[in-house]
PLY file of the C-alpha trace (Angstrom):
ply
format ascii 1.0
element vertex 115
property float x
property float y
property float z
element edge 114
property int vertex1
property int vertex2
end_header
24.56 122.98 127.82
26.83 123.68 124.88
27.61 120.70 122.67
31.13 120.29 121.36
31.33 119.05 117.76
34.53 117.30 116.70
35.69 117.66 113.10
37.64 114.72 111.69
40.45 116.62 109.90
42.29 113.57 108.59
41.06 110.75 106.39
44.14 108.56 106.49
47.50 107.84 108.09
49.79 110.31 106.32
51.49 112.62 108.82
50.39 116.26 108.71
53.26 118.57 107.80
53.37 122.34 107.75
55.47 125.13 106.37
55.26 128.93 106.47
55.00 131.21 103.45
54.03 134.69 102.37
50.41 135.10 101.35
49.48 137.54 98.58
47.79 140.77 99.66
44.01 141.41 99.52
42.78 137.95 100.51
40.69 136.50 103.29
41.08 132.75 103.28
39.25 130.35 105.57
40.79 127.34 107.27
41.60 124.48 104.83
41.41 126.60 101.68
43.40 125.14 98.75
46.20 127.48 97.72
48.77 127.71 94.95
51.96 129.67 94.43
52.07 132.72 92.15
54.94 131.99 89.76
56.10 135.62 89.40
56.27 136.44 93.13
56.41 133.12 94.99
53.51 134.30 97.16
50.63 132.03 98.11
47.14 132.69 96.81
43.75 130.97 96.68
43.60 128.12 94.16
42.01 129.28 90.90
41.61 126.36 88.47
41.14 128.74 85.50
44.17 130.93 86.30
47.48 130.96 84.42
49.74 132.56 87.05
50.71 129.37 88.91
47.63 129.32 91.13
45.87 126.96 88.70
47.71 124.21 90.61
46.51 123.49 94.16
49.61 122.67 96.17
48.79 123.37 99.82
46.00 124.05 102.36
45.70 126.90 104.83
46.06 125.85 108.48
43.76 128.58 109.79
42.14 131.79 108.59
44.54 134.08 106.71
43.62 137.77 106.32
45.90 139.88 104.16
43.55 142.84 103.69
46.25 145.19 105.01
49.14 143.63 103.09
51.02 140.43 102.37
51.96 138.42 105.45
53.54 135.16 106.50
51.29 132.37 107.78
51.47 128.58 108.14
50.07 126.17 105.58
49.80 122.40 105.30
52.17 120.93 102.71
51.41 117.28 103.44
48.80 114.99 104.93
45.62 113.04 104.17
42.66 115.39 104.61
38.90 114.93 104.95
37.56 116.27 101.64
34.28 117.33 103.31
36.13 119.91 105.44
38.10 121.50 102.59
36.97 125.02 101.70
36.73 124.39 97.94
36.35 127.41 95.64
32.87 128.03 94.27
32.47 126.38 90.89
35.23 123.79 91.34
34.08 120.59 89.64
34.35 117.11 91.15
37.06 116.28 88.61
39.06 119.40 89.56
38.77 118.52 93.24
39.95 114.94 92.63
43.02 116.17 90.75
43.66 119.27 92.83
46.69 118.01 94.74
48.18 115.66 92.12
51.94 115.51 92.42
51.96 116.82 96.01
52.20 115.04 99.39
48.57 116.00 100.06
45.85 113.36 99.66
42.11 113.79 100.14
39.45 111.29 101.02
36.21 110.61 102.83
36.17 109.68 106.50
34.88 106.16 106.97
32.18 105.94 109.60
0 1
1 2
2 3
3 4
4 5
5 6
6 7
7 8
8 9
9 10
10 11
11 12
12 13
13 14
14 15
15 16
16 17
17 18
18 19
19 20
20 21
21 22
22 23
23 24
24 25
25 26
26 27
27 28
28 29
29 30
30 31
31 32
32 33
33 34
34 35
35 36
36 37
37 38
38 39
39 40
40 41
41 42
42 43
43 44
44 45
45 46
46 47
47 48
48 49
49 50
50 51
51 52
52 53
53 54
54 55
55 56
56 57
57 58
58 59
59 60
60 61
61 62
62 63
63 64
64 65
65 66
66 67
67 68
68 69
69 70
70 71
71 72
72 73
73 74
74 75
75 76
76 77
77 78
78 79
79 80
80 81
81 82
82 83
83 84
84 85
85 86
86 87
87 88
88 89
89 90
90 91
91 92
92 93
93 94
94 95
95 96
96 97
97 98
98 99
99 100
100 101
101 102
102 103
103 104
104 105
105 106
106 107
107 108
108 109
109 110
110 111
111 112
112 113
113 114
């Protein structure tokens, strides 16, 4: 018999809010990937802490998988909520300090789920 595993998406009481935006071409992003906004185009792109194009600031999280291999496309993203940090698809090499400060100044909070 198949066992269903429940993921605890939220870690607090903030309401989840979404928006829709255009994602930059040539990306495959998994669910709950931190994203930023490219200053020059306004498009959304994977958070890159070392970048200097606007994506050095994590502002949002993907709702589901986003594949723009064939070109830029619109997709939903979370722009608010209190998320379980263990489920976030953090970029390789992101430090604990970068993760803690990733969503500073946004309506997104992160935390651990209390058991």
